[in-house]
C-alpha positions, 0 to 999 in steps of 0.5 A: 473055840481054838481047839474046835477051829484047829481040829479039822486042819490038824486031823484032816477031818470035819465037824458037824451037828451032833459031833461031840469033842472032848477037851483032851484025852481023857477029858479035862475040865475047861476051867477050875470052876466047872467040871464041863470037859467037852462040847456038842455042836448043834444048829443055832436054834435057840438064839437065832432064827431058823434062817440063820442056818447058813450063809450063801457065799456064792451059787455053789457054797454055803457056810453053815453055822453051829452052836457049841454047848459045853458038856459034862463027861457023863453027858458025853458018855450018854451021847455015845451010848444012846445017841445025840438025839436022846442027849439033846432031848434030855438037855432040851427038857431042862432048857440047856442052850447055847447060853453058857451056865457053868453052874447048870446041873449035870443032866446025866450025872 
């Protein structure tokens, strides 16, 4: 989470839905008990109602919310080759969501 929070400021960029972010280069596992080494950002649709997309700050600005789904390296590679929609469809078919399960199967491995 800290990496994602700092990334836009350190690299003068932005994050949005369907962006994938590896944990270092080359991607390294987040912890010793998992091979997950990156994330994909998605709208928060599983745990939250559709209305929870954004919070109006004033008449001109909206703060948008995104969920973070940890990925295996093969899943990030699949996304780069076939696109975010194909990866999210594949993950959705097996019920992958914002709820972290470090033991979930690698859907592209």
